[in-house]
VEXDOLO-15863 format. One record per residue: residue in one letter; z, x, y of N, C-alpha, C in turn. Coordinates in steps of 0.2 Angstrom, whole numbers, padded with zeros to 4 digits, always signed. Each point is the difference from the previous one (the first is absolute). Example, Ala and Ser with C-alpha at 12.3 -4.5 7.8 and 13.67 -1.06 7.14 Angstrom:
residues 2
A+0039+0066-0028+0000-0004+0006+0000+0004+0006 S-0004-0002+0005+0001+0004+0006+0003-0004+0005 
end
This chain:
residues 255
M+0044-0136+0032+0003+0003+0006-0001+0008+0000 K-0002+0002+0006-0002+0007+0000+0005+0004+0004 L+0004+0005-0003+0005+0004+0004-0003+0007+0001 I+0001+0003+0005-0001+0007+0001+0006+0004+0003 S+0001+0006-0003+0005+0004+0003-0003+0007+0002 W+0002+0002+0006-0003+0006+0002+0005+0004+0005 N+0001+0006-0002+0004+0005+0004-0005+0003+0005 V+0001-0003+0006-0005+0002+0005+0001+0007+0004 N+0006+0003-0001+0001+0006+0003+0000+0000+0007 G+0002-0005+0003+0000-0001+0008-0005-0006+0001 L+0002-0006+0002-0004-0005+0001-0004+0001+0006 R+0002+0003+0005-0003+0001+0007-0006+0005-0002 S+0001+0005-0004-0006+0005-0001-0005-0003-0005 T+0002-0005-0004-0004-0003-0005-0003-0007+0003 E+0001-0002+0006-0001-0007+0003-0008-0002-0002 K-0004+0004+0002-0007-0001-0001-0002-0002-0007 Q+0002+0004-0005-0002-0001-0007+0004-0006-0002 F+0006-0001+0002+0004-0005-0003-0003-0007+0002 L-0002-0001+0007-0002-0006+0002-0007-0001-0003 E-0004+0005-0001-0006-0001-0003+0001-0003-0008 F+0004+0004-0003+0002-0002-0007+0003-0007+0000 M+0004-0002+0004+0003-0007+0000-0006-0005+0001 N-0005+0001+0004-0005-0004+0002-0005-0001-0006 V-0001+0005-0004-0004+0000-0006+0003-0003-0006 I+0006+0002-0001+0004-0002-0007+0003-0006+0001 Q+0003-0002+0006+0004-0006+0001+0005-0001-0005 P+0005+0004-0001+0005-0001-0006+0004-0006+0002 D+0003-0003-0005+0005-0005+0002+0007+0003+0002 I+0001+0005-0003+0006+0004+0003-0001+0007+0000 M+0001+0003+0006-0001+0008+0001+0007+0003+0001 M+0002+0005-0005+0006+0003+0001-0001+0007+0003 L+0003+0002+0005-0001+0007+0003+0006+0004-0001 Q-0001+0007-0001+0006+0004+0000-0002+0006+0005 E+0005+0003+0002+0000+0006+0005-0004-0002+0006 V+0002-0006+0003-0003-0002+0006+0001+0004+0006 R+0006+0003+0000+0002+0005+0005-0001-0002+0007 A+0003-0006+0002-0001-0003+0006+0005-0006+0001 H+0002-0001+0006+0004-0006+0001-0006-0005+0003 P+0001-0007-0001-0005-0005+0002-0002+0001+0007 D+0005+0002+0004-0003+0000+0007-0004+0006+0002 Q-0001+0005-0005-0004+0005+0000-0007-0001-0002 L-0001-0006-0003-0006-0002-0003-0004-0005+0004 N-0007+0001+0000-0004-0004+0005+0000-0007-0002 F-0003-0004+0004-0001-0008-0001-0003-0001-0007 F-0006+0004-0001-0004-0002-0006+0004+0001-0007 L+0004+0005+0000+0004+0002-0006+0006-0006-0001 Q+0002-0003+0006+0005-0005-0001-0002-0007+0000 H-0007-0001+0001-0002-0007+0000-0007+0000-0004 I+0000+0001-0006-0006+0000-0004-0001-0008-0002 P-0006-0002+0002-0001-0007-0001+0001-0003-0007 G+0004-0005+0000+0001-0003-0007+0006+0003-0003 Y+0004+0005+0003+0005+0003-0004+0006+0000+0005 K+0006+0000-0004+0007+0001+0003+0002+0007-0002 V+0004+0003+0004+0002+0007-0002+0007+0001+0001 L+0004+0004-0004+0006+0002+0001+0001+0008-0001 F+0002+0003+0005+0001+0007+0000+0008+0002-0001 N+0001+0005-0004+0006+0003-0001+0000+0007+0002 P+0001+0002+0007+0000+0007+0002+0006+0004-0002 A+0000+0006-0001+0006+0004+0000+0003+0001+0007 E+0006+0002+0000+0003+0001+0006-0002+0007+0003 Q-0002+0005-0004-0003+0006+0002-0007-0001+0003 P-0002+0002+0006-0007-0002+0002-0005+0004-0004 G-0005-0003-0001-0006+0003-0004+0001+0002-0007 Y+0005-0004-0003+0002+0002-0007+0000-0006-0004 S-0002+0000-0006+0000-0005-0006-0002-0006+0003 G+0003-0006-0002-0002-0007+0002-0005-0003-0004 T+0001-0007-0001-0004-0004-0004-0002-0006+0004 A-0005-0004-0003-0003-0006+0003-0003-0004-0006 I+0000-0007+0001-0003-0004-0004-0004-0005+0005 Y-0007+0000-0002-0004-0006+0003-0001-0005-0005 H+0000-0006+0002-0001-0005-0005-0004-0006+0003 K-0005-0003-0004-0004-0005+0003+0005-0006+0002 K-0001-0003+0006+0004-0006+0002-0001-0006-0005 S-0006+0000-0004-0001-0006-0004+0004+0000-0007 L+0003+0006-0001+0003+0001-0006+0007-0004-0001 G+0003-0001+0005+0007-0003-0001+0005+0005-0002 I-0001+0006+0002+0005+0005-0001+0006-0001+0004 N+0006+0000-0002+0006-0001+0003+0006+0006-0001 N+0005-0001+0003+0006+0005-0001-0002+0007+0001 V-0005+0002+0005-0002+0007+0001+0006+0003+0003 T+0002+0006-0003+0006+0003+0003+0000+0008-0001 N+0002+0003+0004+0001+0008-0001+0007+0002+0000 Q+0005-0005-0001+0007+0001-0001+0002-0002-0007 L+0000+0005-0005+0002-0002-0007+0008+0001+0000 S+0003-0002-0006+0007+0000+0000+0002+0007-0001 S-0004+0005-0002+0002+0007-0001-0001+0004+0007 K+0005+0003+0002+0000+0004+0006-0005+0006-0001 I+0000+0003-0006-0005+0005-0001-0007-0002+0000 L-0001-0006-0003-0007-0002+0000-0003-0002+0007 S+0005-0003+0004-0002-0002+0006+0000+0006+0005 S+0002+0006-0002+0000+0005+0005-0007+0003+0001 E-0002+0004+0005-0006+0003+0002-0006-0004+0000 G+0000-0006+0000-0005-0005+0000-0005+0000-0006 R+0003+0001-0006-0003+0001-0006-0002-0006-0004 T+0003-0006+0002-0001-0006-0004-0002-0006+0004 I-0004-0004-0003-0001-0007+0002-0001-0005-0006 E+0003-0006+0001+0000-0005-0006-0003-0006+0003 C-0004-0004-0004-0002-0007+0002+0000-0004-0006 T+0000-0006+0001+0000-0005-0006-0006-0004+0000 C-0003-0001-0006-0006-0005+0000+0002-0004-0006 E+0002-0006+0001+0002-0005-0005+0006+0003-0003 N-0001+0001-0007+0006+0003-0004-0001+0008-0001 T-0004+0003+0004-0002+0007-0001+0003+0004+0006 K+0003+0005-0002+0002+0005+0005-0005+0006+0001 I-0002+0001+0006-0005+0006+0001+0003+0005+0004 L+0001+0006-0003+0004+0005+0003-0005+0006+0002 N+0001+0003+0006-0004+0005+0002+0005+0006+0001 F-0001+0005-0004+0005+0006+0000-0004+0006+0002 Y+0004+0004+0004-0003+0007+0002+0006+0005-0002 T+0000+0003-0006+0006+0004-0002+0000+0006+0003 P+0006+0004+0001+0000+0006+0003-0004+0005-0004 N-0002+0005+0004-0003+0007-0003+0006+0004-0001 G+0001+0003-0006+0006+0004-0002-0001+0007+0002 T-0006+0002+0003-0001+0008+0001+0004+0002+0006 G+0001+0006+0001+0004+0003+0006+0007+0001-0002 K+0004-0003+0004+0007+0001+0000+0003-0003-0007 E+0005+0003-0003+0003-0003-0006+0003-0007+0001 E+0002-0002+0006+0003-0006+0001-0005-0006+0000 R-0007+0002+0002-0005-0005-0001-0001-0002-0007 L+0000+0005-0004-0001-0002-0007+0006-0005-0003 S+0006+0002+0003+0006-0004-0002-0001-0007+0003 F-0003-0001+0006-0001-0006+0003-0005-0004-0004 K-0005+0003-0002-0006-0003-0004+0003-0003-0006 L+0004+0004-0004+0003-0002-0006+0004-0006+0001 K+0004+0000+0005+0004-0006+0002-0004-0006+0002 F-0005+0001+0003-0005-0005+0002-0003-0003-0006 Y-0002+0004-0005-0002-0003-0006+0005-0004-0004 S+0006+0003+0000+0005-0004-0003+0002-0007+0003 E-0001+0000+0006+0001-0006+0004-0006-0005-0001 I-0006+0002-0001-0005-0004-0002+0001-0004-0007 L+0003+0004-0005+0001-0003-0006+0006-0005+0000 K+0005+0001+0004+0005-0005+0001-0003-0006+0004 Y-0004+0001+0005-0002-0006+0004-0005-0004-0005 I-0004+0003-0003-0005-0003-0005+0004-0004-0005 T+0005+0003-0003+0004-0003-0005+0003-0007+0003 A+0002+0000+0006+0003-0006+0003-0005-0005+0001 L-0006+0002+0002-0006-0005+0001-0002-0003-0007 Q+0000+0004-0005-0001-0003-0007+0005-0005-0002 K+0006+0001+0001+0005-0005-0001-0001-0006+0004 S-0003+0000+0005-0001-0006+0004-0007-0003-0002 K-0003+0002-0005-0006-0003-0003-0006+0001+0004 Y+0000+0005+0004-0007+0001+0004-0005+0004-0004 S-0006-0002+0000-0005+0005-0002-0001+0005+0006 I-0002+0006-0002+0000+0005+0005-0006+0004+0000 I-0003+0002+0006-0005+0005+0001+0002+0005+0004 L+0000+0006-0002+0002+0006+0004-0006+0004+0001 G-0001+0002+0007-0006+0004+0001+0003+0005+0005 G-0004+0006+0000+0002+0005+0005-0001+0007-0002 D+0002+0005+0004+0000+0007-0001+0007+0001-0003 L+0000+0002-0007+0007+0001-0003+0001+0007-0001 N-0005+0005+0002+0001+0007+0001+0003+0003-0007 V-0004-0003-0005+0002+0003-0007-0007-0001-0004 A-0002+0006-0004-0005-0001-0005+0003-0001-0006 H-0001-0006-0003+0003-0002-0006-0001+0005-0006 T-0006+0002-0002-0001+0004-0006-0005+0006+0002 K-0001+0004-0005-0005+0006+0002-0007-0003+0001 L-0001-0006-0001-0007-0003+0001+0000-0002+0008 D+0005+0001+0003+0000-0003+0007+0001+0006+0005 L-0002+0006-0002-0001+0005+0005-0004+0005-0003 Y-0003+0004+0005-0006+0005-0002+0003+0006-0004 A+0006+0002+0001+0003+0006-0003+0007-0001-0002 P+0001-0003-0005+0007-0002-0002+0004+0006-0002 K-0002+0005-0003+0004+0006-0002+0002+0003+0006 E-0004+0002+0005+0001+0003+0006+0005-0003+0004 N+0000-0007+0000+0004-0004+0004+0007-0003-0003 E+0002+0002-0006+0005-0003-0003+0007+0001+0003 N+0000+0005+0005+0006+0001+0003+0000-0002+0008 R-0005-0004+0001-0001-0002+0007+0002-0008+0001 S+0003-0001+0005+0002-0007+0001-0007-0005+0000 G+0001-0005-0003-0006-0004-0002-0002+0000-0007 F+0002+0005-0004-0001+0000-0007+0006+0003-0003 L+0006+0000+0003+0006+0002-0003+0002-0005-0006 K+0004+0003-0005+0002-0004-0006+0004-0006+0002 E+0005+0001+0005+0004-0006+0002-0004-0005+0004 E-0005+0002+0004-0004-0005+0003-0004-0004-0005 R-0003+0003-0005-0004-0003-0005+0004-0005-0004 K+0006+0003-0001+0005-0004-0004+0001-0007+0003 W+0001+0000+0007+0001-0006+0004-0006-0005-0002 F-0006+0003+0001-0006-0004-0001+0000-0003-0007 E+0002+0004-0005+0001-0003-0007+0005-0005-0001 N+0005+0001+0004+0005-0006+0000-0002-0006+0003 F-0004+0001+0005-0003-0006+0003-0005-0004-0005 L-0004+0004-0003-0004-0003-0005+0004-0004-0006 K+0006+0003-0002+0004-0002-0005+0003-0007+0002 M+0000-0001+0007+0003-0007+0002-0005-0005-0001 G-0006+0002-0002-0005-0005-0001-0006+0000+0005 F+0000+0005+0004-0005+0000+0005-0007+0004-0003 V-0005-0002+0003-0007+0002-0003-0003+0004+0006 D-0003+0006-0002-0004+0004+0005-0007-0003-0001 T-0002-0004+0005-0006-0004-0001-0006+0004+0000 F+0000+0006+0003-0006+0004+0000-0002+0002-0008 R+0006+0002-0003-0001+0002-0007-0002-0006-0005 L+0000-0006+0002-0002-0005-0004-0008+0001-0001 F-0003+0003+0005-0007+0000+0000-0003+0008-0001 Q+0004+0005+0001-0002+0006+0000+0005+0005-0003 K-0002+0002-0006+0005+0004-0004-0001+0008+0001 K-0006+0002+0003-0001+0007+0001+0003+0003+0006 G+0000+0007+0001+0003+0003+0006-0006+0001+0005 G+0002+0004+0005-0005+0001+0005-0001-0005+0006 Y+0004-0005+0000+0000-0005+0005+0006+0001+0004 Y-0001+0001+0007+0006+0002+0004-0001-0004+0006 T+0006+0000+0004+0000-0004+0006+0002+0004+0006 W+0002+0007-0001+0002+0004+0005-0003+0007-0001 W-0003+0003+0006-0003+0007-0001+0002+0003+0007 H+0000+0007-0001+0003+0004+0006-0005-0001+0006 M+0002+0000+0006-0004+0000+0005-0005+0005+0001 R+0001+0006-0003-0005+0006+0000-0006-0002-0004 D+0000-0006-0004-0006-0002-0004-0001-0007+0003 P-0002-0001+0006-0001-0007+0003-0005-0004-0004 K-0005+0003-0003-0006-0004-0003+0002-0001-0008 R+0006+0003-0002+0002-0001-0007-0004+0003-0005 E-0005+0005+0002-0005+0002-0005+0003+0004-0006 S+0006+0003+0001+0003+0004-0006+0003-0005-0004 N+0002-0006+0002+0004-0005-0003+0007+0003-0003 R+0003+0005+0004+0006+0003-0002+0006-0005+0003 G+0001-0005-0003+0004-0006+0003+0006-0002-0005 W+0004-0004+0003+0005-0003-0003+0000-0008+0000 R+0002-0004-0005+0000-0007+0001+0008-0002+0001 F+0001-0001+0007+0006-0002+0003+0001-0007+0001 D-0006-0004+0000+0000-0007+0003-0001-0004-0006 Y+0004-0006+0000+0000-0004-0006+0001-0008+0002 F-0003-0004-0004+0002-0007+0000+0003-0001-0007 L+0007-0002+0000+0003-0001-0006+0002-0008+0000 V+0000-0003-0006+0001-0007+0000+0005-0002-0006 S+0004-0005+0001+0005-0002-0005-0005-0003-0006 K+0003+0001-0006-0004-0001-0006-0003-0008+0000 D+0004-0004+0003-0003-0007+0000-0006-0001+0004 L-0002+0005+0004-0006+0000+0004-0006+0004-0003 K+0002+0004-0005-0005+0004-0003-0007-0004-0002 G+0001-0006-0003-0006-0003-0002-0004-0003+0006 K+0003+0000+0006-0004-0002+0006-0003+0005+0004 V+0000+0006-0002-0003+0006+0003-0007+0000-0002 K-0005-0001+0005-0007+0001-0001-0003+0007+0000 S+0003+0003+0005-0003+0007+0001+0005+0004+0004 S+0000+0007-0001+0004+0004+0004-0004+0007+0001 K-0001+0001+0006-0005+0006+0002+0003+0005+0005 I-0003+0006-0001+0001+0005+0005-0006+0000+0004 L+0000+0000+0007-0005-0001+0004-0002+0007+0004 K-0002+0005-0005+0000+0007+0002-0005+0001+0006 D-0005-0004+0001-0005+0001+0005+0002-0002+0007 V+0006-0003+0001+0002-0002+0006+0004+0006+0003 F-0002+0003+0006+0003+0005+0003+0004-0002+0006 G+0003+0005+0003+0004-0001+0006+0007+0003+0000 S+0002+0001-0006+0007+0002-0002+0000+0005-0006 D+0005+0004-0001+0001+0004-0006+0001-0004-0006 H+0001-0006+0001+0001-0005-0006-0006-0005+0001 C-0003-0003-0006-0005-0005+0000+0004-0007-0001 P-0003-0005+0001+0003-0007-0001+0000-0001-0008 I+0004-0004-0002+0000-0003-0007-0001-0008+0001 E-0003-0003-0005-0001-0007+0000+0002-0004-0007 L+0003-0005+0001+0002-0004-0005-0002-0007+0001 V-0004-0003-0005-0002-0007+0000+0003-0004-0006 S+0003-0005+0002+0004-0004-0005-0001-0008+0001 N+0001-0003-0005+0000-0008+0000+0006-0003+0002 L+0003+0002+0006+0006-0003+0002-0001-0007+0003 
end
């Protein structure tokens, strides 16, 4: 099974690149973050990709946040929902969940904690709710794949200038501690199964559209529960795919 996660920074503006990418890669599951549109604002081609079903979770605020999952009709995906039991996780169009046999597949777009102080507070609450929700899923004996833009660089290997950014949201101690706690629950950062070095990023500033300076951050992840670790075949950053300030990431597994 091939899964892709991509923060598209506005699906309407990325439409051409996105549709071309889908046609070439043909993932089994495509998770999108920062769709920034309600379904009725998207054209026919974005809502009806041949062979796929799609669920959108738009934010109430127009042109803001939003997630989506496209999945192949042949997969037998069920229980696709954008309404989780947590009100915080279900707010701002930031989550979608689906089920494939005994595996829960979660698409998360966590808040950016920059700007007003209350946004960092909301981000940390959102992180806390993720841990609570995942703990409940584990008790229900589900295998779990979590993909998306988590808006945190885990270690100094995951951003270009860790010392200069240690007081910036995305690399704060409390944000990184949350990530560590997530790993302590038995989850695996799949990219680090294959690449131990730094310099691999998924987000770059829009002032560097060609990413030539590689002054980036690794904000996007595929994390899997430990029972799925042995089924992971590859986990890649698709740096050469353009159209957004983020690039897609890919997970291939033997599900």
